Backbone bond lengths (Angstrom), bond angles and torsions (degrees), N, CA, C in turn:
res aa  C-N    CA-C-N  psi(-1)  N-CA   C-N-CA  omega(-1)  CA-C   N-CA-C  phi
1 M - - - 1.493 - - 1.534 106.50 -
2 N 1.400 114.67 139.64 1.458 121.84 -173.79 1.546 106.52 -89.58
3 E 1.351 113.89 120.68 1.491 117.82 178.32 1.447 113.10 -90.95
4 T 1.325 120.51 129.93 1.459 121.22 173.73 1.537 110.72 -88.17
5 H 1.377 116.39 132.55 1.407 120.52 -178.50 1.568 103.24 -88.78
6 R 1.489 112.48 134.47 1.446 120.01 179.01 1.438 106.54 -125.09
7 D 1.360 118.03 130.05 1.477 119.33 170.76 1.459 113.58 -59.97
8 R 1.332 118.59 138.71 1.453 124.24 179.75 1.517 112.21 -124.50
9 D 1.247 121.70 151.08 1.491 126.27 172.82 1.542 105.86 -82.97
10 A 1.310 115.20 179.79 1.535 120.97 178.03 1.465 113.18 -62.76
11 E 1.256 116.92 -23.52 1.557 118.79 177.86 1.513 111.47 -90.33
12 G 1.291 119.88 -0.08 1.431 127.24 177.14 1.573 114.06 87.32
13 R 1.378 116.93 5.58 1.401 117.86 173.75 1.503 115.03 -76.19
14 A 1.330 115.15 150.69 1.434 119.01 179.60 1.527 111.38 -62.84
15 R 1.311 117.85 127.07 1.484 120.00 -178.71 1.473 105.88 -157.06
16 N 1.475 115.41 117.17 1.393 117.78 179.21 1.515 114.20 -67.43
17 A 1.324 109.81 124.14 1.461 115.52 -175.00 1.506 112.90 -93.62
18 R 1.310 118.82 3.93 1.417 122.26 178.77 1.558 110.76 -63.67
19 P 1.323 112.47 141.82 1.562 114.66 178.85 1.533 106.12 -64.81
20 R 1.314 114.44 161.10 1.460 123.36 -176.63 1.582 108.15 -128.38
21 D 1.342 113.83 149.16 1.502 116.23 172.93 1.547 106.02 -86.06
22 G 1.341 114.22 -175.77 1.438 123.31 -179.16 1.478 115.71 -60.02
23 L 1.391 114.69 -25.94 1.483 115.80 176.36 1.511 114.65 -100.14
24 G 1.382 110.24 20.06 1.571 115.21 174.16 1.536 112.10 79.67
25 R 1.288 118.55 10.14 1.557 116.44 -178.05 1.388 106.85 -84.47
26 P 1.368 120.87 136.99 1.444 126.62 178.05 1.503 109.63 -61.53
27 L 1.310 121.64 137.74 1.294 129.85 171.67 1.601 112.62 -107.35
28 P 1.342 117.12 161.17 1.494 113.00 179.97 1.450 110.82 -64.42
29 Y 1.467 116.27 154.35 1.360 116.63 176.17 1.493 116.53 -57.29
30 G 1.286 123.27 141.32 1.422 129.49 179.24 1.525 114.90 87.25
31 T 1.355 114.97 -7.29 1.414 121.74 179.53 1.659 105.44 -84.57
32 P 1.344 113.15 133.54 1.544 113.54 179.42 1.618 111.48 -64.73
33 G 1.138 117.07 134.84 1.477 122.54 -178.84 1.587 109.75 -126.48
34 V 1.283 115.09 178.90 1.466 114.32 170.72 1.542 111.74 -83.15
35 E 1.389 114.45 155.09 1.350 119.82 179.87 1.552 112.18 -64.13
36 R 1.256 117.82 133.07 1.424 124.31 -177.38 1.579 110.25 -79.27
37 Q 1.227 113.66 148.85 1.516 118.39 178.71 1.585 106.90 -77.30
38 P 1.397 113.22 133.29 1.396 111.49 176.34 1.533 112.52 -68.67
39 E 1.311 112.22 151.25 1.426 116.20 -175.25 1.477 112.43 -100.19
40 G 1.441 118.97 147.99 1.333 120.87 -178.48 1.533 121.59 77.85
41 V 1.379 109.99 17.21 1.392 117.46 173.49 1.546 117.09 -77.59
42 V 1.333 111.95 126.66 1.505 113.31 -175.13 1.601 103.83 -98.37
43 R 1.344 113.97 121.57 1.417 116.60 -178.15 1.529 109.54 -126.33
44 T 1.238 116.00 161.68 1.507 116.44 172.89 1.540 107.72 -72.16
45 P 1.330 118.12 158.61 1.536 118.89 177.95 1.534 112.07 -56.24
46 H 1.336 116.65 -34.48 1.546 119.94 -179.72 1.577 105.69 -67.42
47 E 1.408 115.42 -47.88 1.476 114.83 176.06 1.457 113.39 -58.15
48 T 1.376 119.62 -47.04 1.476 121.63 178.27 1.498 112.70 -54.30
49 L 1.340 120.63 -48.48 1.391 125.41 -176.74 1.648 113.63 -66.89
50 R 1.258 106.69 -35.89 1.585 113.51 173.00 1.516 116.37 -63.49
51 E 1.332 110.75 -45.33 1.404 119.47 -175.62 1.646 112.41 -71.12
52 A 1.335 109.55 -42.26 1.481 117.58 173.45 1.342 112.86 -61.65
53 Q 1.325 120.30 -43.12 1.531 123.86 -176.01 1.571 105.86 -65.86
54 R 1.261 118.61 -40.12 1.435 123.39 -178.02 1.590 107.86 -59.91
55 L 1.448 112.67 -47.02 1.399 115.67 -176.57 1.478 111.18 -69.39
56 L 1.366 120.35 -36.48 1.476 124.38 -179.04 1.519 108.41 -63.36
57 D 1.447 113.69 -41.02 1.481 117.68 -178.75 1.441 114.25 -65.61
58 A 1.351 112.40 -28.82 1.468 118.25 -178.52 1.622 109.58 -84.83
59 G 1.199 116.65 3.57 1.507 118.51 -177.88 1.452 115.71 72.96
60 M 1.443 115.92 29.99 1.495 123.06 174.74 1.505 110.95 -116.84
61 P 1.305 118.62 66.42 1.430 118.36 -176.51 1.618 115.19 -69.39
62 F 1.355 112.56 -23.50 1.479 117.22 177.94 1.601 107.93 -64.35
63 H 1.337 114.37 -40.56 1.359 118.56 179.85 1.564 114.91 -72.29
64 A 1.340 112.65 -31.98 1.496 115.94 172.00 1.462 114.46 -64.51
65 H 1.406 115.49 -33.68 1.372 123.12 175.06 1.594 112.00 -60.60
66 E 1.314 116.16 -40.18 1.402 119.51 172.29 1.450 118.98 -57.29
67 V 1.428 116.28 -39.22 1.408 125.58 176.14 1.487 108.77 -65.86
68 F 1.332 119.79 -47.11 1.469 121.20 174.76 1.481 113.60 -58.80
69 E 1.327 117.13 -44.40 1.435 119.34 173.72 1.493 118.77 -52.62
70 D 1.304 114.35 -44.67 1.474 119.99 172.39 1.523 113.57 -53.36
71 A 1.409 112.13 -45.78 1.520 118.22 177.41 1.527 111.07 -61.83
72 W 1.358 116.41 -44.26 1.512 118.73 -178.52 1.545 109.79 -62.55
73 K 1.332 114.17 -41.05 1.475 116.10 -177.77 1.540 116.37 -74.21
74 S 1.334 112.25 -27.07 1.543 114.23 -178.48 1.530 114.56 -106.61
75 G 1.320 120.83 -10.49 1.432 123.80 -175.13 1.453 115.36 -82.71
76 P 1.229 122.30 178.85 1.449 122.54 -173.85 1.587 105.05 -77.52
77 E 1.402 108.30 145.93 1.499 116.13 178.32 1.502 115.42 -43.41
78 S 1.334 119.17 -37.55 1.460 123.70 -176.84 1.511 111.46 -66.68
79 E 1.248 117.64 -17.28 1.524 120.88 179.03 1.473 111.97 -108.11
80 R 1.249 124.61 3.31 1.526 125.52 -176.07 1.512 111.72 -54.96
81 E 1.378 109.42 -49.96 1.475 110.42 -178.11 1.484 118.88 -70.25
82 L 1.271 116.65 -25.29 1.498 124.72 169.50 1.519 110.45 -59.46
83 W 1.337 116.41 -54.46 1.496 120.23 -178.97 1.546 113.36 -68.86
84 R 1.339 113.16 -35.12 1.477 116.76 177.01 1.587 109.36 -68.19
85 G 1.323 117.35 -39.08 1.420 117.88 177.74 1.494 114.38 -66.14
86 L 1.359 113.93 -35.79 1.536 113.96 178.72 1.541 106.27 -73.15
87 A 1.389 124.55 -33.55 1.351 124.73 179.20 1.629 109.20 -67.29
88 Q 1.332 118.25 -36.44 1.439 122.36 179.30 1.585 108.75 -66.24
89 V 1.303 113.92 -40.56 1.561 113.75 -179.80 1.481 109.49 -70.40
90 A 1.364 121.76 -33.27 1.442 122.76 -179.11 1.632 104.55 -67.73
91 V 1.276 116.27 -40.58 1.494 120.50 -177.91 1.489 107.99 -67.65
92 G 1.309 118.14 -40.35 1.482 121.50 172.96 1.464 116.26 -53.33
93 L 1.339 110.47 -45.91 1.485 116.78 179.16 1.601 108.57 -65.85
94 T 1.297 115.92 -38.79 1.437 122.33 176.36 1.477 113.49 -58.55
95 H 1.277 121.65 -48.82 1.492 128.37 172.19 1.494 113.86 -60.93
96 A 1.334 117.52 -44.49 1.439 122.74 176.68 1.540 108.99 -60.29
97 A 1.311 116.89 -45.47 1.463 116.28 179.43 1.585 116.53 -70.49
98 R 1.294 113.31 -24.28 1.385 119.60 176.57 1.525 117.26 -80.05
99 G 1.362 111.07 -9.47 1.480 120.59 179.28 1.488 113.99 102.67
100 N 1.371 121.58 -7.52 1.429 126.63 179.35 1.561 108.21 -79.01
101 T 1.304 114.04 76.50 1.515 115.90 -167.82 1.531 109.93 -69.10
102 A 1.372 119.85 -36.83 1.409 121.44 178.91 1.428 114.75 -59.81
103 G 1.450 111.87 -54.04 1.384 119.61 176.52 1.544 116.58 -58.98
104 G 1.288 112.61 -42.15 1.465 120.51 173.53 1.523 114.27 -58.03
105 A 1.227 116.23 -46.48 1.530 121.73 178.36 1.586 110.66 -62.06
106 R 1.310 111.17 -45.83 1.535 115.20 -178.96 1.538 111.55 -66.06
107 L 1.342 118.64 -42.89 1.456 119.55 179.97 1.547 111.81 -69.28
108 L 1.283 114.83 -34.70 1.554 119.16 178.34 1.605 107.84 -64.72
109 R 1.294 116.99 -40.54 1.478 121.30 179.95 1.508 110.67 -73.57
110 R 1.376 118.13 -35.62 1.473 116.14 179.46 1.521 110.71 -73.43
111 G 1.292 115.53 -37.91 1.520 114.76 173.65 1.501 114.41 -62.20
112 A 1.349 112.33 -43.93 1.576 113.43 176.04 1.518 111.98 -59.46
113 G 1.220 118.59 -39.20 1.536 122.02 177.23 1.504 107.67 -60.81
114 A 1.311 120.58 -46.09 1.465 122.08 -175.86 1.623 107.91 -67.82
115 L 1.286 118.95 -26.03 1.470 123.15 -178.54 1.543 109.13 -83.65
116 C 1.201 123.02 -26.99 1.496 122.63 -172.14 1.447 112.53 -55.79
117 P 1.356 124.13 -42.47 1.451 120.08 178.43 1.519 113.90 -60.24
118 Y 1.241 126.01 -17.05 1.361 123.79 -174.71 1.622 109.47 -105.32
119 G 1.228 118.42 16.22 1.478 127.00 -170.43 1.538 108.94 -65.72
120 E 1.265 122.37 -51.52 1.369 126.47 -178.65 1.583 116.41 -69.79
121 A 1.360 112.67 -29.74 1.427 119.33 -175.79 1.506 113.68 -75.34
122 R 1.259 120.38 -27.41 1.465 130.13 -172.57 1.523 111.62 43.56
123 P 1.439 114.48 59.41 1.433 117.65 -173.65 1.530 110.43 -59.56
124 H 1.280 117.56 139.75 1.455 128.01 177.49 1.653 109.75 52.12
125 G 1.309 112.26 25.23 1.516 114.53 177.31 1.493 113.46 81.40
126 I 1.323 117.98 8.57 1.509 118.13 -179.40 1.547 111.57 -77.76
127 G 1.344 113.26 129.45 1.444 116.25 179.78 1.401 112.83 -80.99
128 I 1.345 116.87 79.90 1.470 123.88 -169.98 1.587 106.27 -61.86
129 G 1.411 120.41 -51.73 1.405 111.79 -179.02 1.558 120.13 -52.18
130 G 1.361 116.57 -37.10 1.397 121.19 -179.58 1.517 110.64 -71.94
131 L 1.303 115.04 -33.28 1.381 121.72 -178.53 1.666 111.29 -69.19
132 V 1.298 109.94 -46.37 1.619 118.17 175.67 1.554 106.64 -61.20
133 D 1.351 118.12 -45.46 1.471 117.07 -179.38 1.457 112.63 -62.35
134 W 1.465 115.20 -36.75 1.447 117.66 -178.11 1.466 109.65 -69.90
135 A 1.325 117.47 -43.56 1.522 121.86 178.74 1.544 111.82 -56.20
136 Q 1.321 112.31 -49.68 1.475 116.62 -175.51 1.527 113.09 -67.22
137 E 1.309 112.38 -33.45 1.565 115.08 177.35 1.501 111.66 -75.57
138 L 1.300 117.63 -35.87 1.453 119.93 175.54 1.569 115.63 -65.15
139 A 1.385 106.97 -39.55 1.544 115.50 177.21 1.495 109.30 -60.89
140 G 1.302 118.84 -39.36 1.493 122.39 -179.01 1.503 110.72 -67.28
141 R 1.375 115.97 -39.93 1.405 117.02 176.95 1.459 120.72 -69.73
142 V 1.432 116.41 -37.91 1.415 122.79 178.58 1.469 113.48 -69.30
143 E 1.266 119.46 -26.87 1.452 127.62 178.56 1.601 111.36 -53.78
144 S 1.375 113.61 -37.94 1.413 120.92 -178.63 1.545 112.79 -75.76
145 G 1.473 115.38 -3.27 1.361 111.45 172.32 1.532 121.07 116.78
146 P 1.239 120.15 -22.04 1.466 119.85 -174.37 1.533 111.00 -79.91
147 T 1.252 120.87 137.49 1.350 126.43 176.70 1.574 104.32 -81.03
148 V 1.220 113.90 145.02 1.584 117.99 -173.00 1.467 106.74 -112.13
149 D 1.389 113.39 160.98 1.455 121.33 176.21 1.520 106.43 -96.39
150 A 1.345 116.00 116.30 1.461 122.25 -173.62 1.444 111.06 -53.15
151 A 1.468 115.69 -51.09 1.434 112.18 -172.23 1.559 113.93 -69.12
152 A 1.371 115.70 -27.62 1.439 115.74 178.13 1.502 112.83 -76.47
153 E 1.242 117.72 -22.15 1.479 122.11 174.45 1.474 120.17 -91.93
154 A 1.330 110.49 -1.08 1.601 115.83 -175.85 1.574 110.68 -51.86
155 P 1.343 110.24 128.72 1.500 115.37 178.11 1.456 110.78 -78.34
156 R 1.310 121.95 163.52 1.397 132.06 176.41 1.611 103.66 -93.92
157 L 1.245 116.32 118.47 1.420 118.28 176.73 1.530 116.91 -74.38
158 L 1.327 108.72 -46.65 1.521 115.16 -179.69 1.508 109.82 -98.07
159 G 1.277 114.35 138.84 1.506 114.20 179.40 1.489 111.76 -178.22
């Protein structure tokens, strides 16, 4: 019988150990990649936003999505959709930068929709209105086909 090798983490869970580029694409084993975000990190909202903004500004929205995902999984139930919406926006930018314009536009719009209910409250200082406008505008642009530069398109989270 032919056994398939699967990468595993220290707890034995399946986890792809291949290096990744700044957009989260797997690279061949042995190729230098960017450092991956550790999973399951509990941060304050301020720390989450600071780290995610740093990654977005560096053109690494896939990695910013992982930071938002940690917040959505560890934060209060009342904020889960906020952090999930931010993660979806980051993944939408990731897909748009990778050339998957249809998937990018769809996720940008889905994330914007998840963020809309938080617009007036400005949770943690997040400029929801500007972020929603940015995501919808970018979704419209990428549908026509151009791949975008993730760093050049990085949104401002606080505002």
